[in-house]
N, CA, C and O of each residue as an XYZ file, in Angstrom:
524
protein
N       1.114     -1.281      0.056
C       0.097     -0.214      0.438
C       0.968      1.280      0.218
O       1.976      1.412      0.912
N       0.594      2.411     -0.743
C       0.948      3.343     -0.870
C       1.025      4.176      0.555
O       0.174      4.079      1.439
N       1.771      4.707      0.593
C       1.944      5.965      1.944
C       1.468      7.429      1.659
O       1.791      8.132      0.701
N       0.909      7.635      2.353
C       0.358      8.921      2.344
C       0.904      9.991      3.415
O       0.782      9.890      4.636
N       1.480     10.955      2.769
C       2.253     12.026      3.764
C       1.153     13.351      3.996
O       0.796     14.250      3.234
N       0.823     13.043      5.324
C       0.298     14.291      6.020
C       0.421     15.789      5.668
O       1.575     16.191      5.514
N      -0.558     16.661      5.520
C       0.035     18.136      5.698
C      -0.835     18.899      6.428
O      -2.055     18.956      6.274
N      -0.211     19.443      7.173
C      -0.986     20.342      8.517
C      -1.243     21.760      7.673
O      -0.448     22.548      7.160
N      -2.817     21.741      7.758
C      -3.818     22.842      7.145
C      -3.174     24.005      7.471
O      -2.572     24.182      8.530
N      -3.325     25.069      6.288
C      -2.977     26.599      7.089
C      -4.118     26.976      6.315
O      -4.490     26.680      5.179
N      -4.606     27.745      7.272
C      -6.347     28.697      7.414
C      -5.721     30.065      7.030
O      -4.789     30.604      7.628
N      -6.425     30.582      5.858
C      -5.978     32.199      5.588
C      -7.345     32.833      6.478
O      -8.494     32.664      6.070
N      -7.063     33.493      7.596
C      -8.070     33.902      8.007
C      -8.335     35.591      7.521
O      -7.446     36.441      7.469
N      -9.246     35.726      7.314
C      -9.577     36.491      6.349
C     -10.720     37.682      7.584
O     -11.538     37.029      8.231
N     -10.736     39.147      7.831
C     -11.446     39.483      8.460
C     -12.292     40.818      7.528
O     -12.512     41.935      7.997
N     -12.590     40.459      6.433
C     -13.426     41.268      5.843
C     -14.653     41.556      6.260
O     -15.401     40.580      6.319
N     -15.227     42.873      6.655
C     -16.507     42.910      7.333
C     -16.635     43.291      8.434
O     -17.741     43.621      8.860
N     -15.265     43.351      9.349
C     -15.341     42.968     10.645
C     -14.363     44.486     10.949
O     -14.047     45.060      9.906
N     -14.027     44.951     11.857
C     -13.303     45.933     12.455
C     -11.837     46.034     12.121
O     -11.119     46.984     12.430
N     -11.465     44.952     11.454
C     -10.483     44.777     11.120
C     -10.037     44.312      9.765
O      -9.015     43.707      9.440
N     -11.116     44.769      9.008
C     -11.209     44.581      7.333
C      -9.761     44.835      6.963
O      -8.860     45.562      7.381
N      -9.908     43.960      6.035
C      -8.068     44.110      5.550
C      -7.127     43.415      5.749
O      -6.203     43.188      4.967
N      -7.356     42.797      7.392
C      -6.167     42.073      7.917
C      -6.165     40.632      7.700
O      -6.928     39.996      8.427
N      -5.573     40.079      6.980
C      -5.335     38.591      6.539
C      -4.394     37.812      7.462
O      -3.454     38.451      7.934
N      -4.502     36.664      7.747
C      -3.709     36.000      8.780
C      -3.685     34.418      8.152
O      -4.745     33.821      7.965
N      -2.506     33.867      7.879
C      -2.155     32.672      7.746
C      -2.024     31.815      8.810
O      -0.967     32.277      9.241
N      -2.312     30.848      9.623
C      -1.909     29.975     10.515
C      -2.030     29.058     10.161
O      -2.708     28.875      9.149
N      -1.382     27.962     10.875
C      -1.170     26.686     11.067
C      -2.013     26.223     11.500
O      -2.461     27.096     12.244
N      -2.985     24.876     11.626
C      -3.884     24.085     12.497
C      -2.939     23.280     13.423
O      -1.754     22.995     13.250
N      -3.651     23.030     14.305
C      -3.033     22.458     15.671
C      -3.332     21.135     15.406
O      -4.348     20.926     14.743
N      -2.426     19.855     15.916
C      -2.568     18.651     15.970
C      -3.424     18.106     16.921
O      -3.326     18.987     17.775
N      -4.100     17.388     17.333
C      -4.845     17.001     18.026
C      -4.508     16.890     19.296
O      -5.392     17.008     20.145
N      -3.210     16.650     19.666
C      -3.417     16.765     21.321
C      -3.111     18.106     21.462
O      -3.539     18.519     22.540
N      -2.363     19.226     20.605
C      -2.405     20.161     21.021
C      -3.653     21.474     20.956
O      -3.610     22.615     21.414
N      -4.709     20.773     20.204
C      -6.191     21.110     20.329
C      -6.573     20.702     21.603
O      -7.027     21.484     22.438
N      -6.395     19.414     21.803
C      -7.019     19.055     23.285
C      -6.194     20.114     24.371
O      -6.709     21.041     24.996
N      -4.930     19.735     24.393
C      -4.121     21.231     25.564
C      -4.531     22.677     25.870
O      -4.631     23.475     26.803
N      -4.744     22.531     24.302
C      -5.456     24.050     23.959
C      -6.911     24.279     24.871
O      -6.969     25.102     25.786
N      -7.826     23.590     24.546
C      -9.210     23.489     25.171
C      -8.824     23.175     26.764
O      -9.246     23.971     27.603
N      -8.276     22.386     27.064
C      -8.081     21.953     28.807
C      -7.328     22.758     29.451
O      -7.186     22.671     30.670
N      -6.815     23.544     28.807
C      -6.171     25.175     29.343
C      -6.910     26.146     29.723
O      -6.857     26.720     30.811
N      -7.953     26.455     28.425
C      -9.023     27.055     28.221
C     -10.168     27.319     29.392
O     -10.509     28.330     30.007
N     -10.664     25.741     29.414
C     -11.278     25.439     30.453
C     -10.925     25.771     31.898
O     -11.655     26.445     32.624
N      -9.693     25.223     32.285
C      -8.955     25.253     33.596
C      -8.911     27.225     33.697
O      -9.158     27.787     34.764
N      -8.717     27.664     32.982
C      -8.386     29.458     33.252
C     -10.054     29.916     33.502
O     -10.288     30.605     34.495
N     -11.175     29.532     32.611
C     -12.730     29.986     33.113
C     -12.413     29.548     34.401
O     -12.150     30.473     35.169
N     -12.342     28.121     35.005
C     -12.628     27.716     36.328
C     -11.989     28.350     37.108
O     -12.464     28.442     38.240
N     -10.895     28.916     36.867
C     -10.296     29.527     37.591
C     -10.164     30.960     37.769
O      -9.308     31.487     38.479
N     -11.239     31.697     36.950
C     -11.339     32.653     36.586
C     -10.118     33.704     36.357
O     -10.248     34.922     36.476
N      -8.849     33.002     35.992
C      -7.665     33.328     35.467
C      -7.573     33.966     33.991
O      -8.238     34.785     33.356
N      -6.238     33.065     33.721
C      -6.472     33.147     32.337
C      -5.208     32.701     31.686
O      -4.347     33.347     32.284
N      -4.718     32.091     30.954
C      -3.770     31.257     30.013
C      -3.428     31.811     28.896
O      -2.893     31.180     27.985
N      -3.759     33.309     28.838
C      -3.456     34.027     27.766
C      -2.434     33.852     27.143
O      -2.444     33.660     25.927
N      -1.269     33.887     27.919
C       0.336     34.225     27.516
C       0.661     32.660     26.861
O       1.550     32.561     26.015
N      -0.076     31.504     27.284
C       0.194     30.778     26.803
C      -0.564     30.185     25.527
O      -0.250     29.204     24.853
N      -1.682     31.080     25.378
C      -2.384     31.132     24.106
C      -1.865     31.548     23.300
O      -1.665     30.817     22.329
N      -1.366     32.964     23.276
C      -0.485     33.786     22.422
C       0.818     33.190     21.991
O       1.309     33.742     21.006
N       1.571     32.075     22.559
C       2.571     31.562     22.595
C       2.335     30.288     21.285
O       3.032     30.127     20.283
N       1.294     29.621     21.653
C       0.779     28.805     20.786
C       0.346     29.486     19.531
O       0.769     28.879     18.547
N      -0.350     30.535     19.240
C      -0.519     31.428     18.327
C       0.758     31.688     17.482
O       0.863     31.732     16.256
N       1.724     31.853     18.467
C       2.950     32.437     17.748
C       3.340     31.330     16.895
O       3.392     31.470     15.673
N       3.662     30.058     17.572
C       4.229     28.706     17.114
C       3.796     28.485     15.568
O       4.590     28.029     14.745
N       2.470     28.847     15.248
C       1.791     28.123     14.120
C       1.434     29.527     13.498
O       0.304     29.347     13.043
N       1.839     30.969     13.211
C       1.491     31.650     12.638
C       2.486     31.704     11.528
O       3.692     31.770     11.764
N       2.070     31.682     10.504
C       2.594     31.632      8.972
C       3.411     32.692      8.705
O       4.621     32.916      8.727
N       1.463     33.830      8.203
C       2.523     34.986      7.787
C       0.816     35.922      7.988
O      -0.338     35.497      7.936
N       1.373     37.301      8.223
C      -0.083     38.066      8.029
C       0.672     39.323      7.325
O       1.868     39.403      7.045
N      -0.334     40.262      7.120
C      -0.225     41.157      6.388
C      -0.591     43.139      7.212
O      -1.210     44.158      6.904
N       0.363     42.581      8.430
C      -0.055     43.584      9.420
C       1.542     44.610      9.174
O       2.746     44.422      9.003
N       0.725     45.551      9.276
C       1.798     46.933      9.001
C       1.730     47.706     10.155
O       0.590     47.860     10.593
N       2.960     48.423     10.986
C       2.590     49.129     12.170
C       2.522     50.434     11.655
O       3.191     50.944     10.756
N       1.311     51.066     12.585
C       1.098     52.133     12.592
C       1.713     53.893     12.371
O       1.359     54.886     11.736
N       2.486     53.627     13.035
C       3.824     54.663     13.176
C       4.772     54.646     12.118
O       5.269     55.565     11.467
N       4.965     53.054     12.070
C       6.791     53.166     11.181
C       6.419     53.030     10.044
O       7.217     53.424      9.193
N       4.739     52.274      9.423
C       4.839     51.305      8.412
C       5.377     50.493      8.278
O       5.087     49.779      7.318
N       6.496     50.111      9.171
C       6.749     48.681      8.827
C       5.803     47.407      9.142
O       4.765     47.427      9.804
N       6.481     46.157      8.434
C       5.891     45.055      8.734
C       6.186     44.630     10.429
O       7.273     44.429     10.971
N       4.536     44.571     11.136
C       4.985     43.759     12.281
C       5.075     42.364     12.230
O       4.133     41.642     11.906
N       6.512     41.855     12.636
C       6.904     40.436     12.357
C       6.157     39.258     13.025
O       5.926     39.443     14.220
N       5.788     38.246     12.578
C       4.749     37.090     12.397
C       5.576     36.871     13.466
O       6.712     36.832     12.993
N       5.639     36.652     15.037
C       6.587     36.518     16.095
C       5.503     36.751     17.293
O       4.514     37.482     17.249
N       5.976     35.891     18.433
C       5.447     35.988     19.626
C       5.717     38.170     19.793
O       4.831     39.015     19.923
N       7.017     38.345     19.722
C       7.102     39.697     19.906
C       6.550     40.712     19.126
O       6.545     41.872     19.537
N       5.855     40.246     17.512
C       5.402     41.212     16.907
C       3.808     40.882     17.597
O       3.019     41.827     17.611
N       3.438     39.782     18.061
C       1.635     39.563     18.580
C       1.523     40.380     19.845
O       0.477     40.914     20.214
N       2.897     40.451     20.606
C       2.448     41.379     22.166
C       2.375     42.852     21.420
O       1.299     43.318     21.796
N       2.732     43.387     20.927
C       2.935     44.536     20.049
C       1.365     45.280     19.707
O       1.108     46.481     19.623
N       0.387     44.015     19.540
C      -0.923     44.455     18.882
C      -1.956     44.746     20.536
O      -1.793     44.507     21.733
N      -2.872     45.297     19.784
C      -4.052     45.672     20.674
C      -4.640     44.127     21.176
O      -4.843     43.178     20.419
N      -4.804     44.142     22.306
C      -5.210     42.305     22.753
C      -6.538     42.270     22.320
O      -6.843     41.081     22.231
N      -7.571     43.050     21.977
C      -8.640     42.917     21.452
C      -8.359     42.058     19.759
O      -9.017     41.092     19.374
N      -7.516     42.558     19.176
C      -7.255     42.549     18.032
C      -6.511     40.848     17.896
O      -6.487     40.181     16.862
N      -6.017     40.484     19.097
C      -5.429     38.946     18.964
C      -6.204     38.158     19.758
O      -5.852     37.031     20.106
N      -7.221     38.664     20.065
C      -8.561     37.630     20.312
C      -9.077     37.562     19.446
O      -9.403     36.420     19.122
N      -9.328     38.274     18.874
C     -10.231     38.114     17.399
C      -9.404     37.431     16.547
O      -9.967     36.719     15.715
N      -8.075     37.476     16.548
C      -7.484     36.380     15.407
C      -7.491     35.043     16.100
O      -7.700     34.087     15.353
N      -7.289     34.759     17.486
C      -7.728     33.885     18.041
C      -9.012     32.852     17.857
O      -8.978     31.621     17.864
N      -9.888     33.522     17.728
C     -11.298     33.399     17.750
C     -11.379     32.586     16.214
O     -11.809     31.470     15.923
N     -10.699     33.795     15.295
C     -11.182     33.162     13.843
C     -10.371     32.386     13.279
O     -10.528     31.938     12.143
N      -9.090     32.070     14.280
C      -8.305     30.591     14.253
C      -9.258     29.581     14.172
O      -9.719     28.905     13.253
N      -9.521     29.692     15.981
C     -10.463     28.375     16.552
C     -11.632     27.754     15.688
O     -11.870     26.584     15.386
N     -12.462     29.267     15.311
C     -13.782     28.819     14.578
C     -13.445     28.254     13.452
O     -14.261     27.378     13.167
N     -12.211     28.413     12.317
C     -12.020     28.009     11.409
C     -11.706     26.384     11.518
O     -12.168     25.480     10.821
N     -10.670     26.302     12.738
C     -10.137     24.517     12.652
C     -11.379     23.617     13.389
O     -11.336     22.407     13.613
N     -12.748     24.751     13.774
C     -13.548     23.518     14.030
C     -14.823     23.512     13.486
O     -15.736     22.796     13.899
N     -14.919     24.455     12.384
C     -16.462     24.167     11.963
C     -16.991     23.414     10.484
O     -15.838     23.287     10.072
N     -17.357     23.153      9.993
C     -17.692     22.181      9.304
C     -18.122     23.039      8.195
O     -18.738     24.104      8.213
N     -17.425     21.985      6.735
C     -17.581     22.369      5.347
C     -18.730     22.711      5.081
O     -19.664     21.924      5.231
N     -18.914     24.048      4.597
C     -20.633     24.195      4.081
C     -20.789     23.465      3.260
O     -19.887     22.918      2.625
N     -22.440     23.253      3.050
C     -23.116     22.105      2.660
C     -22.692     23.043      0.886
O     -22.153     24.150      0.873
N     -23.098     22.257     -0.442
C     -22.979     22.642     -1.499
C     -24.541     22.881     -2.298
O     -24.845     22.701     -3.477
N     -25.295     23.316     -1.231
C     -26.361     23.565     -1.551
C     -27.452     22.817     -2.171
O     -28.382     23.237     -2.859
N     -27.079     21.278     -1.689
C     -27.878     20.042     -2.580
C     -28.797     19.796     -0.446
O     -28.451     20.133      0.686
N     -29.821     19.157     -0.968
C     -30.830     18.485     -0.178
C     -30.345     17.144      0.050
O     -29.814     16.677     -0.958
N     -30.356     16.359      1.069
C     -30.076     15.282      1.382
C     -31.358     14.191      0.929
O     -32.154     14.778      0.197
N     -31.639     13.140      1.119
C     -32.946     12.569      0.931
C     -33.745     12.807      2.362
O     -34.964     12.635      2.356
N     -33.176     13.143      3.417
C     -33.962     13.702      4.936
C     -34.615     15.201      4.960
O     -35.373     15.832      5.697
N     -33.876     15.426      3.704
C     -34.413     17.348      3.462
C     -33.259     18.117      3.818
O     -33.042     19.247      3.381
N     -32.395     17.391      4.751
C     -31.297     18.432      5.291
C     -29.778     18.640      4.431
O     -29.135     17.681      4.006
N     -29.555     19.399      4.346
C     -28.081     20.237      3.615
C     -27.422     19.216      3.195
O     -27.766     18.410      4.060
N     -26.627     18.558      2.412
C     -25.453     17.698      2.441
C     -24.405     18.462      2.535
O     -24.357     19.606      2.083
N     -23.400     17.832      3.185
C     -22.394     18.177      4.067
C     -20.988     17.977      3.665
O     -19.959     18.510      4.080
N     -21.228     16.917      2.593
C     -20.163     16.764      1.800
C     -20.112     17.608      0.549
O     -21.121     18.270      0.305
N     -18.833     17.702     -0.485
C     -18.886     17.795     -1.478
C     -19.279     16.713     -2.750
O     -19.039     15.521     -2.556
N     -19.713     17.017     -3.680
C     -20.351     16.004     -4.337
C     -19.158     15.566     -4.921
O     -18.156     16.276     -5.011
N     -19.261     14.129     -5.417
C     -17.972     13.542     -5.948
C     -18.016     13.400     -7.647
O     -19.009     12.954     -8.222
N     -16.815     13.837     -8.344
C     -17.198     14.157     -9.727
C     -17.257     12.557    -10.005
O     -16.730     11.704     -9.292
N     -17.875     12.367    -10.982
C     -18.272     11.715    -11.838
C     -18.495     11.602    -13.417
O     -18.596     12.701    -13.963
N     -18.611     10.283    -14.416
C     -18.561     10.582    -15.658
C     -19.581      9.145    -16.048
O     -19.492      8.218    -15.243
N     -20.641      8.936    -17.394
C     -21.018      7.838    -17.473
C     -20.192      7.250    -17.893
O     -19.225      7.879    -18.322
N     -20.192      5.650    -17.969
C     -19.494      4.774    -18.855
C     -20.204      4.430    -20.000
O     -19.701      3.679    -20.835
């Protein structure tokens, strides 16, 4: 059997229509283990009324591929690093993290067709041709 080489998904986060209209962020997905650790630490932070904010920002930094973020004063590109993330407004970082987690857990949109039960089909149609 031929092997299959897995590739980590890269999500293109587009903030069109939001207060960050024009911002585009490319970020790699988490492994299942990283995601479980992330959810576990977020749940613990809520329980403790504290925060695992620094850990979350570090996790984002290790998965951040690139962004088109420019500094408002110097007009230089903000580095896609933890140091660059730390210079952002906290609200912006939370918007990026929320968009990232939403992208990872979202189900692909229906292709506009109905299943036999009347519910939308959740998988894309498989191309075929007549024999």
